[in-house]
N, CA and C atoms as an extended XYZ file, in Angstrom:
612
Properties=species:S:1:pos:R:3:atomname:S:1:resname:S:1:resid:I:1 pbc="F F F"
N        32.997       -7.973       24.169 N   MET     1
C        31.771       -7.427       24.765 CA  MET     1
C        30.739       -7.194       23.662 C   MET     1
N        29.519       -7.667       23.867 N   THR     2
C        28.467       -7.545       22.864 CA  THR     2
C        27.805       -6.183       22.961 C   THR     2
N        27.627       -5.546       21.824 N   ALA     3
C        26.989       -4.228       21.812 CA  ALA     3
C        25.506       -4.369       22.089 C   ALA     3
N        24.997       -3.469       22.908 N   THR     4
C        23.565       -3.444       23.159 CA  THR     4
C        22.904       -2.593       22.097 C   THR     4
N        21.565       -2.630       22.056 N   ASP     5
C        20.835       -1.842       21.065 CA  ASP     5
C        21.088       -0.358       21.249 C   ASP     5
N        21.339        0.054       22.520 N   ASP     6
C        21.586        1.465       22.790 CA  ASP     6
C        22.929        1.921       22.230 C   ASP     6
N        23.860        0.952       22.036 N   ASP     7
C        25.173        1.299       21.511 CA  ASP     7
C        25.175        1.442       19.992 C   ASP     7
N        24.116        0.993       19.341 N   VAL     8
C        24.036        1.001       17.878 CA  VAL     8
C        23.494        2.346       17.408 C   VAL     8
N        24.128        2.950       16.389 N   PRO     9
C        23.605        4.225       15.860 CA  PRO     9
C        22.145        4.104       15.481 C   PRO     9
N        21.412        5.231       15.630 N   SER    10
C        19.969        5.188       15.417 CA  SER    10
C        19.607        4.759       13.999 C   SER    10
N        20.410        5.177       12.992 N   ASP    11
C        20.088        4.785       11.628 CA  ASP    11
C        20.274        3.294       11.419 C   ASP    11
N        21.250        2.698       12.127 N   LEU    12
C        21.462        1.259       12.022 CA  LEU    12
C        20.346        0.506       12.732 C   LEU    12
N        19.896        1.031       13.876 N   ARG    13
C        18.770        0.409       14.578 CA  ARG    13
C        17.525        0.443       13.703 C   ARG    13
N        17.299        1.577       13.054 N   ALA    14
C        16.135        1.700       12.171 CA  ALA    14
C        16.235        0.707       11.027 C   ALA    14
N        17.446        0.525       10.492 N   ARG    15
C        17.629       -0.423        9.389 CA  ARG    15
C        17.370       -1.845        9.864 C   ARG    15
N        17.823       -2.153       11.074 N   ARG    16
C        17.586       -3.489       11.616 CA  ARG    16
C        16.099       -3.746       11.820 C   ARG    16
N        15.387       -2.735       12.329 N   ARG    17
C        13.949       -2.885       12.513 CA  ARG    17
C        13.250       -3.083       11.176 C   ARG    17
N        13.698       -2.326       10.170 N   LEU    18
C        13.108       -2.465        8.838 CA  LEU    18
C        13.406       -3.844        8.261 C   LEU    18
N        14.627       -4.336        8.484 N   ASP    19
C        14.989       -5.670        7.992 CA  ASP    19
C        14.119       -6.743        8.641 C   ASP    19
N        13.907       -6.612        9.949 N   THR    20
C        13.073       -7.594       10.654 CA  THR    20
C        11.639       -7.532       10.157 C   THR    20
N        11.134       -6.321        9.991 N   ARG    21
C         9.777       -6.142        9.467 CA  ARG    21
C         9.640       -6.779        8.083 C   ARG    21
N        10.625       -6.552        7.213 N   ASN    22
C        10.584       -7.099        5.868 CA  ASN    22
C        10.685       -8.619        5.871 C   ASN    22
N        11.482       -9.166        6.791 N   GLU    23
C        11.614      -10.628        6.887 CA  GLU    23
C        10.296      -11.266        7.312 C   GLU    23
N         9.609      -10.646        8.257 N   ILE    24
C         8.303      -11.157        8.692 CA  ILE    24
C         7.305      -11.044        7.549 C   ILE    24
N         7.317       -9.912        6.872 N   HIS    25
C         6.420       -9.700        5.736 CA  HIS    25
C         6.662      -10.744        4.655 C   HIS    25
N         7.926      -10.983        4.324 N   SER    26
C         8.270      -11.961        3.296 CA  SER    26
C         7.840      -13.363        3.711 C   SER    26
N         8.032      -13.695        4.988 N   ALA    27
C         7.627      -15.008        5.483 CA  ALA    27
C         6.121      -15.195        5.374 C   ALA    27
N         5.372      -14.142        5.694 N   ALA    28
C         3.911      -14.212        5.593 CA  ALA    28
C         3.481      -14.445        4.149 C   ALA    28
N         4.089      -13.718        3.221 N   LEU    29
C         3.748      -13.907        1.813 CA  LEU    29
C         4.033      -15.333        1.363 C   LEU    29
N         5.209      -15.835        1.737 N   ASP    30
C         5.596      -17.200        1.341 CA  ASP    30
C         4.586      -18.224        1.844 C   ASP    30
N         4.223      -18.120        3.106 N   LEU    31
C         3.320      -19.103        3.703 CA  LEU    31
C         1.894      -18.947        3.195 C   LEU    31
N         1.449      -17.718        3.011 N   PHE    32
C         0.097      -17.517        2.477 CA  PHE    32
C        -0.021      -18.080        1.071 C   PHE    32
N         1.020      -17.904        0.268 N   GLU    33
C         1.000      -18.447       -1.090 CA  GLU    33
C         1.028      -19.976       -1.078 C   GLU    33
N         1.748      -20.532       -0.125 N   LYS    34
C         1.916      -21.979       -0.080 CA  LYS    34
C         0.745      -22.685        0.600 C   LYS    34
N         0.260      -22.110        1.721 N   ARG    35
C        -0.730      -22.801        2.546 CA  ARG    35
C        -2.106      -22.138        2.543 C   ARG    35
N        -2.139      -20.857        2.230 N   GLY    36
C        -3.380      -20.112        2.355 CA  GLY    36
C        -3.376      -19.291        3.628 C   GLY    36
N        -4.209      -18.256        3.671 N   VAL    37
C        -4.239      -17.356        4.824 CA  VAL    37
C        -4.804      -18.044        6.058 C   VAL    37
N        -5.933      -18.718        5.912 N   ARG    38
C        -6.588      -19.333        7.067 CA  ARG    38
C        -5.753      -20.442        7.687 C   ARG    38
N        -5.006      -21.147        6.861 N   GLU    39
C        -4.243      -22.292        7.337 CA  GLU    39
C        -2.904      -21.898        7.956 C   GLU    39
N        -2.501      -20.650        7.813 N   THR    40
C        -1.219      -20.185        8.326 CA  THR    40
C        -1.402      -19.528        9.688 C   THR    40
N        -0.483      -19.809       10.612 N   THR    41
C        -0.552      -19.225       11.947 CA  THR    41
C         0.556      -18.199       12.147 C   THR    41
N         0.373      -17.360       13.151 N   VAL    42
C         1.403      -16.385       13.501 CA  VAL    42
C         2.690      -17.100       13.879 C   VAL    42
N         2.577      -18.186       14.640 N   ALA    43
C         3.767      -18.930       15.060 CA  ALA    43
C         4.556      -19.441       13.858 C   ALA    43
N         3.854      -19.894       12.835 N   GLN    44
C         4.536      -20.388       11.635 CA  GLN    44
C         5.265      -19.257       10.911 C   GLN    44
N         4.615      -18.099       10.840 N   ILE    45
C         5.253      -16.953       10.192 CA  ILE    45
C         6.490      -16.528       10.971 C   ILE    45
N         6.345      -16.436       12.284 N   ALA    46
C         7.469      -16.035       13.125 CA  ALA    46
C         8.629      -17.020       12.995 C   ALA    46
N         8.305      -18.312       13.008 N   ASP    47
C         9.346      -19.328       12.891 CA  ASP    47
C        10.084      -19.217       11.564 C   ASP    47
N         9.342      -19.013       10.498 N   ARG    48
C         9.971      -18.890        9.175 CA  ARG    48
C        10.853      -17.646        9.094 C   ARG    48
N        10.433      -16.575        9.772 N   ALA    49
C        11.207      -15.331        9.764 CA  ALA    49
C        12.374      -15.368       10.748 C   ALA    49
N        12.418      -16.398       11.596 N   GLY    50
C        13.500      -16.509       12.561 CA  GLY    50
C        13.354      -15.607       13.764 C   GLY    50
N        12.093      -15.310       14.133 N   VAL    51
C        11.832      -14.476       15.305 CA  VAL    51
C        10.807      -15.175       16.196 C   VAL    51
N        10.597      -14.630       17.368 N   SER    52
C         9.585      -15.181       18.270 CA  SER    52
C         8.221      -14.585       17.930 C   SER    52
N         7.174      -15.248       18.427 N   SER    53
C         5.830      -14.699       18.232 CA  SER    53
C         5.705      -13.342       18.921 C   SER    53
N         6.403      -13.203       20.051 N   ARG    54
C         6.372      -11.919       20.757 CA  ARG    54
C         6.957      -10.809       19.888 C   ARG    54
N         8.068      -11.105       19.210 N   THR    55
C         8.674      -10.129       18.316 CA  THR    55
C         7.741       -9.818       17.159 C   THR    55
N         7.068      -10.845       16.640 N   PHE    56
C         6.108      -10.640       15.554 CA  PHE    56
C         5.117       -9.544       15.933 C   PHE    56
N         4.568       -9.612       17.142 N   PHE    57
C         3.521       -8.664       17.539 CA  PHE    57
C         4.069       -7.271       17.870 C   PHE    57
N         5.376       -7.123       17.884 N   ARG    58
C         5.947       -5.777       18.000 CA  ARG    58
C         5.829       -5.029       16.672 C   ARG    58
N         5.694       -5.783       15.607 N   TYR    59
C         5.652       -5.197       14.274 CA  TYR    59
C         4.270       -5.215       13.638 C   TYR    59
N         3.496       -6.251       13.921 N   PHE    60
C         2.193       -6.410       13.285 CA  PHE    60
C         1.165       -6.873       14.311 C   PHE    60
N        -0.083       -6.436       14.114 N   THR    61
C        -1.142       -6.814       15.052 CA  THR    61
C        -1.828       -8.122       14.681 C   THR    61
N        -1.607       -8.595       13.459 N   SER    62
C        -2.242       -9.837       13.014 CA  SER    62
C        -1.449      -10.433       11.865 C   SER    62
N        -1.728      -11.699       11.568 N   LYS    63
C        -1.031      -12.341       10.445 CA  LYS    63
C        -1.415      -11.684        9.127 C   LYS    63
N        -2.675      -11.233        9.014 N   GLU    64
C        -3.109      -10.570        7.781 CA  GLU    64
C        -2.335       -9.277        7.552 C   GLU    64
N        -2.119       -8.524        8.629 N   GLN    65
C        -1.397       -7.260        8.487 CA  GLN    65
C         0.046       -7.495        8.074 C   GLN    65
N         0.600       -8.649        8.437 N   ALA    66
C         1.978       -8.955        8.046 CA  ALA    66
C         2.124       -9.046        6.534 C   ALA    66
N         1.059       -9.462        5.862 N   ALA    67
C         1.091       -9.520        4.399 CA  ALA    67
C         0.804       -8.167        3.788 C   ALA    67
N         0.102       -7.316        4.525 N   LEU    68
C        -0.246       -5.976        4.044 CA  LEU    68
C         0.219       -4.944        5.067 C   LEU    68
N         1.516       -4.696        5.145 N   PRO    69
C         2.025       -3.779        6.166 CA  PRO    69
C         1.617       -2.336        5.961 C   PRO    69
N         0.850       -2.070        4.964 N   GLY    70
C         0.408       -0.706        4.678 CA  GLY    70
C         0.740       -0.348        3.243 C   GLY    70
N        -0.109        0.437        2.644 N   GLN    71
C         0.147        0.826        1.259 CA  GLN    71
C         1.168        1.961        1.254 C   GLN    71
N         2.426        1.569        1.519 N   TRP    72
C         3.456        2.564        1.747 CA  TRP    72
C         3.721        3.421        0.519 C   TRP    72
N         3.578        2.844       -0.645 N   ARG    73
C         3.847        3.621       -1.859 CA  ARG    73
C         2.866        4.788       -1.986 C   ARG    73
N         1.593        4.510       -1.769 N   LEU    74
C         0.605        5.574       -1.878 CA  LEU    74
C         0.731        6.563       -0.725 C   LEU    74
N         1.004        6.062        0.469 N   LEU    75
C         1.174        6.950        1.609 CA  LEU    75
C         2.358        7.887        1.390 C   LEU    75
N         3.441        7.348        0.838 N   SER    76
C         4.607        8.180        0.548 CA  SER    76
C         4.248        9.272       -0.450 C   SER    76
N         3.436        8.918       -1.452 N   MET    77
C         2.989        9.913       -2.423 CA  MET    77
C         2.167       11.000       -1.747 C   MET    77
N         1.266       10.604       -0.864 N   ILE    78
C         0.405       11.564       -0.175 CA  ILE    78
C         1.238       12.541        0.652 C   ILE    78
N         2.237       12.022        1.354 N   GLU    79
C         3.051       12.880        2.223 CA  GLU    79
C         3.877       13.879        1.422 C   GLU    79
N         4.262       13.526        0.209 N   SER    80
C         5.089       14.431       -0.602 CA  SER    80
C         4.280       15.168       -1.663 C   SER    80
N         2.964       15.031       -1.637 N   LEU    81
C         2.097       15.621       -2.649 CA  LEU    81
C         2.246       17.139       -2.700 C   LEU    81
N         2.410       17.659       -3.923 N   ASP    82
C         2.550       19.098       -4.135 CA  ASP    82
C         1.413       19.565       -5.042 C   ASP    82
N         0.486       20.321       -4.487 N   ILE    83
C        -0.667       20.819       -5.243 CA  ILE    83
C        -0.484       22.305       -5.486 C   ILE    83
N        -0.489       22.707       -6.768 N   SER    84
C        -0.235       24.106       -7.100 CA  SER    84
C        -1.509       24.908       -7.353 C   SER    84
N        -2.640       24.240       -7.616 N   GLY    85
C        -3.886       24.948       -7.883 CA  GLY    85
C        -4.953       24.593       -6.867 C   GLY    85
N        -6.011       25.400       -6.809 N   SER    86
C        -7.085       25.151       -5.844 CA  SER    86
C        -8.373       24.663       -6.500 C   SER    86
N        -8.412       24.657       -7.839 N   GLU    87
C        -9.592       24.153       -8.531 CA  GLU    87
C        -9.624       22.629       -8.450 C   GLU    87
N       -10.822       22.045       -8.310 N   PRO    88
C       -10.924       20.580       -8.190 CA  PRO    88
C       -10.190       19.820       -9.297 C   PRO    88
N       -10.321       20.279      -10.538 N   ALA    89
C        -9.659       19.594      -11.656 CA  ALA    89
C        -8.142       19.622      -11.496 C   ALA    89
N        -7.611       20.753      -11.042 N   ALA    90
C        -6.162       20.881      -10.852 CA  ALA    90
C        -5.678       19.993       -9.710 C   ALA    90
N        -6.475       19.926       -8.640 N   ILE    91
C        -6.116       19.085       -7.500 CA  ILE    91
C        -6.082       17.618       -7.920 C   ILE    91
N        -7.137       17.194       -8.618 N   LEU    92
C        -7.215       15.800       -9.050 CA  LEU    92
C        -6.091       15.476      -10.027 C   LEU    92
N        -5.768       16.392      -10.905 N   CYS    93
C        -4.690       16.184      -11.864 CA  CYS    93
C        -3.350       16.006      -11.146 C   CYS    93
N        -3.111       16.811      -10.119 N   ALA    94
C        -1.865       16.700       -9.353 CA  ALA    94
C        -1.773       15.352       -8.656 C   ALA    94
N        -2.896       14.909       -8.090 N   ILE    95
C        -2.918       13.613       -7.407 CA  ILE    95
C        -2.674       12.485       -8.402 C   ILE    95
N        -3.333       12.551       -9.543 N   GLU    96
C        -3.183       11.496      -10.553 CA  GLU    96
C        -1.756       11.437      -11.074 C   GLU    96
N        -1.162       12.597      -11.309 N   HIS    97
C         0.212       12.647      -11.810 CA  HIS    97
C         1.169       12.014      -10.802 C   HIS    97
N         1.005       12.370       -9.529 N   ALA    98
C         1.870       11.822       -8.488 CA  ALA    98
C         1.646       10.321       -8.319 C   ALA    98
N         0.387        9.891       -8.369 N   THR    99
C         0.073        8.466       -8.217 CA  THR    99
C         0.650        7.650       -9.363 C   THR    99
N         0.560        8.184      -10.564 N   GLU   100
C         1.085        7.467      -11.723 CA  GLU   100
C         2.581        7.226      -11.585 C   GLU   100
N         3.298        8.200      -11.038 N   LYS   101
C         4.731        8.027      -10.836 CA  LYS   101
C         5.013        6.894       -9.856 C   LYS   101
N         4.204        6.808       -8.807 N   VAL   102
C         4.391        5.769       -7.803 CA  VAL   102
C         4.045        4.395       -8.376 C   VAL   102
N         2.904        4.310       -9.048 N   VAL   103
C         2.448        3.039       -9.600 CA  VAL   103
C         3.406        2.542      -10.677 C   VAL   103
N         3.984        3.467      -11.443 N   GLY   104
C         4.762        3.071      -12.599 CA  GLY   104
C         6.244        2.940      -12.397 C   GLY   104
N         6.710        2.825      -11.161 N   ARG   105
C         8.143        2.722      -10.941 CA  ARG   105
C         8.616        1.304      -11.257 C   ARG   105
N         8.794        1.026      -12.554 N   ASP   106
C         9.186       -0.312      -12.982 CA  ASP   106
C        10.563       -0.714      -12.463 C   ASP   106
N        11.395        0.290      -12.160 N   SER   107
C        12.731       -0.028      -11.665 CA  SER   107
C        12.733       -0.349      -10.177 C   SER   107
N        11.599       -0.180       -9.522 N   ASP   108
C        11.497       -0.459       -8.095 CA  ASP   108
C        11.728       -1.940       -7.854 C   ASP   108
N        12.729       -2.316       -7.017 N   PRO   109
C        12.988       -3.737       -6.777 CA  PRO   109
C        11.851       -4.440       -6.060 C   PRO   109
N        10.911       -3.656       -5.503 N   GLY   110
C         9.785       -4.263       -4.814 CA  GLY   110
C         8.592       -4.540       -5.708 C   GLY   110
N         8.717       -4.262       -7.006 N   LEU   111
C         7.569       -4.406       -7.889 CA  LEU   111
C         7.066       -5.848       -7.930 C   LEU   111
N         7.997       -6.815       -7.977 N   GLY   112
C         7.592       -8.222       -7.979 CA  GLY   112
C         6.849       -8.593       -6.710 C   GLY   112
N         7.268       -8.014       -5.593 N   GLU   113
C         6.587       -8.272       -4.325 CA  GLU   113
C         5.199       -7.669       -4.325 C   GLU   113
N         5.050       -6.478       -4.885 N   HIS   114
C         3.729       -5.852       -4.976 CA  HIS   114
C         2.794       -6.716       -5.817 C   HIS   114
N         3.354       -7.339       -6.835 N   ARG   115
C         2.545       -8.213       -7.685 CA  ARG   115
C         2.069       -9.435       -6.882 C   ARG   115
N         2.926       -9.961       -6.031 N   ARG   116
C         2.549      -11.097       -5.178 CA  ARG   116
C         1.407      -10.708       -4.244 C   ARG   116
N         1.521       -9.521       -3.655 N   VAL   117
C         0.466       -9.047       -2.759 CA  VAL   117
C        -0.839       -8.874       -3.522 C   VAL   117
N        -0.751       -8.360       -4.740 N   ALA   118
C        -1.951       -8.164       -5.550 CA  ALA   118
C        -2.646       -9.496       -5.813 C   ALA   118
N        -1.875      -10.523       -6.095 N   ARG   119
C        -2.456      -11.846       -6.333 CA  ARG   119
C        -3.147      -12.370       -5.077 C   ARG   119
N        -2.495      -12.198       -3.922 N   LEU   120
C        -3.090      -12.646       -2.664 CA  LEU   120
C        -4.374      -11.877       -2.367 C   LEU   120
N        -4.360      -10.579       -2.619 N   LEU   121
C        -5.554       -9.772       -2.388 CA  LEU   121
C        -6.718      -10.252       -3.241 C   LEU   121
N        -6.426      -10.582       -4.477 N   ALA   122
C        -7.485      -11.022       -5.382 CA  ALA   122
C        -8.068      -12.365       -4.957 C   ALA   122
N        -7.296      -13.161       -4.219 N   ALA   123
C        -7.722      -14.522       -3.893 CA  ALA   123
C        -8.254      -14.699       -2.473 C   ALA   123
N        -8.000      -13.723       -1.570 N   HIS   124
C        -8.345      -13.933       -0.155 CA  HIS   124
C        -9.183      -12.776        0.397 C   HIS   124
N       -10.479      -12.993        0.663 N   PRO   125
C       -11.366      -11.945        1.193 CA  PRO   125
C       -10.885      -11.348        2.508 C   PRO   125
N       -10.223      -12.155        3.357 N   GLU   126
C        -9.779      -11.637        4.647 CA  GLU   126
C        -8.716      -10.548        4.477 C   GLU   126
N        -7.908      -10.663        3.434 N   LEU   127
C        -6.927       -9.625        3.155 CA  LEU   127
C        -7.596       -8.393        2.547 C   LEU   127
N        -8.628       -8.623        1.771 N   GLN   128
C        -9.366       -7.506        1.172 CA  GLN   128
C        -9.999       -6.636        2.249 C   GLN   128
N       -10.502       -7.256        3.317 N   ALA   129
C       -11.129       -6.505        4.405 CA  ALA   129
C       -10.111       -5.609        5.105 C   ALA   129
N        -8.912       -6.131        5.326 N   LEU   130
C        -7.874       -5.320        5.964 CA  LEU   130
C        -7.436       -4.186        5.054 C   LEU   130
N        -7.309       -4.479        3.769 N   ALA   131
C        -6.918       -3.437        2.811 CA  ALA   131
C        -7.933       -2.304        2.809 C   ALA   131
N        -9.214       -2.644        2.935 N   ALA   132
C       -10.261       -1.621        2.962 CA  ALA   132
C       -10.094       -0.707        4.169 C   ALA   132
N        -9.732       -1.287        5.314 N   ALA   133
C        -9.522       -0.482        6.520 CA  ALA   133
C        -8.318        0.436        6.348 C   ALA   133
N        -7.273       -0.069        5.726 N   GLN   134
C        -6.089        0.751        5.484 CA  GLN   134
C        -6.404        1.896        4.531 C   GLN   134
N        -7.264        1.614        3.560 N   GLU   135
C        -7.617        2.644        2.589 CA  GLU   135
C        -8.331        3.818        3.247 C   GLU   135
N        -9.120        3.555        4.280 N   LYS   136
C        -9.792        4.646        4.988 CA  LYS   136
C        -8.757        5.596        5.595 C   LYS   136
N        -7.693        5.025        6.131 N   SER   137
C        -6.638        5.855        6.701 CA  SER   137
C        -5.959        6.685        5.623 C   SER   137
N        -5.792        6.092        4.449 N   LEU   138
C        -5.187        6.822        3.341 CA  LEU   138
C        -6.079        7.979        2.894 C   LEU   138
N        -7.382        7.725        2.806 N   VAL   139
C        -8.324        8.780        2.423 CA  VAL   139
C        -8.266        9.927        3.429 C   VAL   139
N        -8.276        9.588        4.703 N   ASP   140
C        -8.244       10.616        5.743 CA  ASP   140
C        -6.980       11.473        5.637 C   ASP   140
N        -5.836       10.813        5.427 N   ARG   141
C        -4.582       11.568        5.320 CA  ARG   141
C        -4.539       12.412        4.059 C   ARG   141
N        -5.074       11.894        2.957 N   LEU   142
C        -5.109       12.660        1.716 CA  LEU   142
C        -6.004       13.885        1.869 C   LEU   142
N        -7.120       13.737        2.538 N   ARG   143
C        -7.995       14.887        2.806 CA  ARG   143
C        -7.233       15.971        3.569 C   ARG   143
N        -6.459       15.557        4.561 N   GLU   144
C        -5.691       16.511        5.358 CA  GLU   144
C        -4.669       17.246        4.494 C   GLU   144
N        -3.983       16.490        3.628 N   ARG   145
C        -2.949       17.087        2.784 CA  ARG   145
C        -3.554       18.074        1.774 C   ARG   145
N        -4.701       17.716        1.210 N   ILE   146
C        -5.365       18.625        0.261 CA  ILE   146
C        -5.786       19.911        0.984 C   ILE   146
N        -6.384       19.747        2.154 N   ALA   147
C        -6.842       20.905        2.927 CA  ALA   147
C        -5.678       21.813        3.310 C   ALA   147
N        -4.543       21.211        3.674 N   GLU   148
C        -3.366       21.989        4.063 CA  GLU   148
C        -2.876       22.877        2.919 C   GLU   148
N        -3.005       22.389        1.687 N   GLN   149
C        -2.407       23.086        0.547 CA  GLN   149
C        -3.380       23.949       -0.251 C   GLN   149
N        -4.668       23.750       -0.031 N   THR   150
C        -5.631       24.484       -0.862 CA  THR   150
C        -6.471       25.488       -0.082 C   THR   150
N        -6.230       25.623        1.191 N   GLY   151
C        -6.889       26.674        1.961 CA  GLY   151
C        -8.382       26.514        2.111 C   GLY   151
N        -9.143       27.339        1.390 N   ASP   152
C       -10.586       27.424        1.591 CA  ASP   152
C       -11.412       26.477        0.710 C   ASP   152
N       -10.791       25.475        0.133 N   THR   153
C       -11.549       24.537       -0.697 CA  THR   153
C       -12.643       23.870        0.136 C   THR   153
N       -13.818       23.749       -0.450 N   ASP   154
C       -14.972       23.169        0.238 CA  ASP   154
C       -14.659       21.778        0.776 C   ASP   154
N       -14.952       21.510        2.066 N   PRO   155
C       -14.654       20.205        2.660 CA  PRO   155
C       -15.293       19.026        1.934 C   PRO   155
N       -16.510       19.225        1.418 N   THR   156
C       -17.162       18.140        0.675 CA  THR   156
C       -16.396       17.827       -0.604 C   THR   156
N       -15.928       18.863       -1.275 N   THR   157
C       -15.130       18.673       -2.484 CA  THR   157
C       -13.839       17.933       -2.162 C   THR   157
N       -13.202       18.319       -1.070 N   ILE   158
C       -11.965       17.662       -0.654 CA  ILE   158
C       -12.218       16.181       -0.375 C   ILE   158
N       -13.295       15.893        0.329 N   ARG   159
C       -13.627       14.496        0.642 CA  ARG   159
C       -13.838       13.689       -0.638 C   ARG   159
N       -14.597       14.245       -1.569 N   LEU   160
C       -14.872       13.537       -2.816 CA  LEU   160
C       -13.593       13.305       -3.621 C   LEU   160
N       -12.721       14.303       -3.675 N   LEU   161
C       -11.461       14.154       -4.402 CA  LEU   161
C       -10.598       13.062       -3.791 C   LEU   161
N       -10.516       13.047       -2.466 N   ALA   162
C        -9.708       12.033       -1.786 CA  ALA   162
C       -10.285       10.637       -1.995 C   ALA   162
N       -11.596       10.524       -1.863 N   GLU   163
C       -12.246        9.226       -2.063 CA  GLU   163
C       -12.053        8.730       -3.494 C   GLU   163
N       -12.227        9.625       -4.461 N   LEU   164
C       -12.053        9.249       -5.860 CA  LEU   164
C       -10.633        8.800       -6.140 C   LEU   164
N        -9.658        9.540       -5.637 N   ALA   165
C        -8.257        9.214       -5.898 CA  ALA   165
C        -7.891        7.837       -5.356 C   ALA   165
N        -8.307        7.552       -4.128 N   VAL   166
C        -7.975        6.260       -3.524 CA  VAL   166
C        -8.787        5.141       -4.170 C   VAL   166
N       -10.024        5.434       -4.562 N   THR   167
C       -10.851        4.423       -5.230 CA  THR   167
C       -10.232        3.993       -6.560 C   THR   167
N        -9.770        4.969       -7.335 N   VAL   168
C        -9.133        4.634       -8.617 CA  VAL   168
C        -7.862        3.832       -8.381 C   VAL   168
N        -7.076        4.244       -7.391 N   TRP   169
C        -5.847        3.507       -7.068 CA  TRP   169
C        -6.183        2.071       -6.664 C   TRP   169
N        -7.177        1.915       -5.763 N   ARG   170
C        -7.539        0.578       -5.303 CA  ARG   170
C        -8.109       -0.278       -6.426 C   ARG   170
N        -8.946        0.333       -7.273 N   THR   171
C        -9.532       -0.406       -8.387 CA  THR   171
C        -8.448       -0.891       -9.346 C   THR   171
N        -7.467       -0.032       -9.622 N   SER   172
C        -6.384       -0.442      -10.516 CA  SER   172
C        -5.547       -1.545       -9.883 C   SER   172
N        -5.359       -1.457       -8.558 N   TRP   173
C        -4.625       -2.501       -7.829 CA  TRP   173
C        -5.379       -3.828       -7.908 C   TRP   173
N        -6.683       -3.792       -7.664 N   ASP   174
C        -7.498       -5.010       -7.749 CA  ASP   174
C        -7.477       -5.597       -9.153 C   ASP   174
N        -7.615       -4.714      -10.131 N   ARG   175
C        -7.610       -5.168      -11.522 CA  ARG   175
C        -6.276       -5.768      -11.897 C   ARG   175
N        -5.217       -5.161      -11.424 N   TRP   176
C        -3.869       -5.688      -11.666 CA  TRP   176
C        -3.744       -7.103      -11.098 C   TRP   176
N        -4.279       -7.294       -9.886 N   GLY   177
C        -4.242       -8.620       -9.277 CA  GLY   177
C        -5.030       -9.646      -10.070 C   GLY   177
N        -6.195       -9.256      -10.552 N   GLU   178
C        -7.013      -10.155      -11.367 CA  GLU   178
C        -6.285      -10.551      -12.648 C   GLU   178
N        -5.651       -9.575      -13.274 N   LEU   179
C        -4.909       -9.852      -14.504 CA  LEU   179
C        -3.722      -10.768      -14.221 C   LEU   179
N        -3.051      -10.524      -13.096 N   ALA   180
C        -1.905      -11.364      -12.738 CA  ALA   180
C        -2.333      -12.807      -12.525 C   ALA   180
N        -3.482      -12.990      -11.871 N   LEU   181
C        -3.986      -14.357      -11.636 CA  LEU   181
C        -4.322      -15.061      -12.941 C   LEU   181
N        -4.711      -14.297      -13.944 N   SER   182
C        -5.069      -14.893      -15.233 CA  SER   182
C        -3.859      -15.042      -16.152 C   SER   182
N        -2.680      -14.635      -15.659 N   GLY   183
C        -1.470      -14.773      -16.455 CA  GLY   183
C        -1.125      -13.559      -17.296 C   GLY   183
N        -1.885      -12.477      -17.157 N   ASP   184
C        -1.639      -11.257      -17.917 CA  ASP   184
C        -0.730      -10.344      -17.100 C   ASP   184
N         0.534      -10.295      -17.476 N   ASP   185
C         1.532       -9.547      -16.713 CA  ASP   185
C         1.637       -8.117      -17.217 C   ASP   185
N         0.547       -7.374      -17.157 N   ARG   186
C         0.495       -6.027      -17.718 CA  ARG   186
C         1.211       -5.019      -16.834 C   ARG   186
N         1.705       -3.967      -17.468 N   ASP   187
C         2.358       -2.886      -16.745 CA  ASP   187
C         1.331       -2.228      -15.823 C   ASP   187
N         1.633       -2.091      -14.525 N   PRO   188
C         0.656       -1.515      -13.590 CA  PRO   188
C         0.238       -0.091      -13.918 C   PRO   188
N         1.136        0.691      -14.516 N   VAL   189
C         0.759        2.059      -14.839 CA  VAL   189
C        -0.289        2.081      -15.947 C   VAL   189
N        -0.226        1.116      -16.862 N   ASP   190
C        -1.242        1.035      -17.913 CA  ASP   190
C        -2.605        0.705      -17.323 C   ASP   190
N        -2.618       -0.178      -16.328 N   VAL   191
C        -3.870       -0.548      -15.671 CA  VAL   191
C        -4.437        0.661      -14.933 C   VAL   191
N        -3.564        1.406      -14.264 N   TYR   192
C        -4.007        2.608      -13.550 CA  TYR   192
C        -4.620        3.616      -14.519 C   TYR   192
N        -3.971        3.826      -15.646 N   ARG   193
C        -4.489        4.774      -16.634 CA  ARG   193
C        -5.840        4.329      -17.175 C   ARG   193
N        -5.989        3.033      -17.428 N   GLU   194
C        -7.265        2.517      -17.930 CA  GLU   194
C        -8.390        2.761      -16.930 C   GLU   194
N        -8.109        2.510      -15.649 N   CYS   195
C        -9.127        2.726      -14.611 CA  CYS   195
C        -9.457        4.200      -14.469 C   CYS   195
N        -8.455        5.030      -14.550 N   ARG   196
C        -8.663        6.480      -14.456 CA  ARG   196
C        -9.535        6.983      -15.602 C   ARG   196
N        -9.247        6.521      -16.808 N   GLU   197
C       -10.029        6.946      -17.961 CA  GLU   197
C       -11.452        6.386      -17.915 C   GLU   197
N       -11.616        5.199      -17.379 N   SER   198
C       -12.951        4.627      -17.229 CA  SER   198
C       -13.803        5.500      -16.316 C   SER   198
N       -13.202        5.982      -15.220 N   LEU   199
C       -13.927        6.868      -14.313 CA  LEU   199
C       -14.313        8.166      -15.020 C   LEU   199
N       -13.425        8.705      -15.803 N   ARG   200
C       -13.720        9.951      -16.517 CA  ARG   200
C       -14.921        9.762      -17.448 C   ARG   200
N       -14.978        8.625      -18.127 N   ARG   201
C       -16.082        8.373      -19.037 CA  ARG   201
C       -17.401        8.257      -18.275 C   ARG   201
N       -17.335        7.694      -17.074 N   ILE   202
C       -18.553        7.504      -16.280 CA  ILE   202
C       -19.113        8.840      -15.806 C   ILE   202
N       -18.239        9.735      -15.341 N   VAL   203
C       -18.714       10.989      -14.727 CA  VAL   203
C       -18.942       12.093      -15.738 C   VAL   203
N       -18.444       11.943      -16.950 N   GLU   204
C       -18.638       13.014      -17.945 CA  GLU   204
C       -20.072       13.035      -18.468 C   GLU   204
């Protein structure tokens, strides 16, 4: 007798869903690198991943989103962010420290995949547009997290801090992609630090 999905423990079902999501994501990356974004169809991605087009749309709303399932590393940082001070400098320092840990996880087995995404982002405007939309969601969530932990901090200050933090992260990501395309395989945390320091020089 074949087990139904309801018979499978919830953690195993979640793992299966994650595996399917990752397979679709990997297929999209492979095809985008080989054929280009415009030339690749949802049906081709689904076929390569071994799923139906209907299953594809259970996980992603478009072929572009399949390559950029969300900036999960930064979102994870935002959700676990611990801010101990209420002064703007202290808040920004906490965000930068947490972001650096996420960006610099060289032991992360997904680092090579992140590099592939960075290269695609640098080469395809259609992916850049989707990334920009995702970044707005990240800014909004970061604003919420800062407000939750800092109480009476001015809303304008919170907005500026969130925008700055995500802008530096995105700029370092873009720069990393540009360097990767040129053959410069630099450590991503070094690129992040360079972008962060560049911003400091501009605003000082």
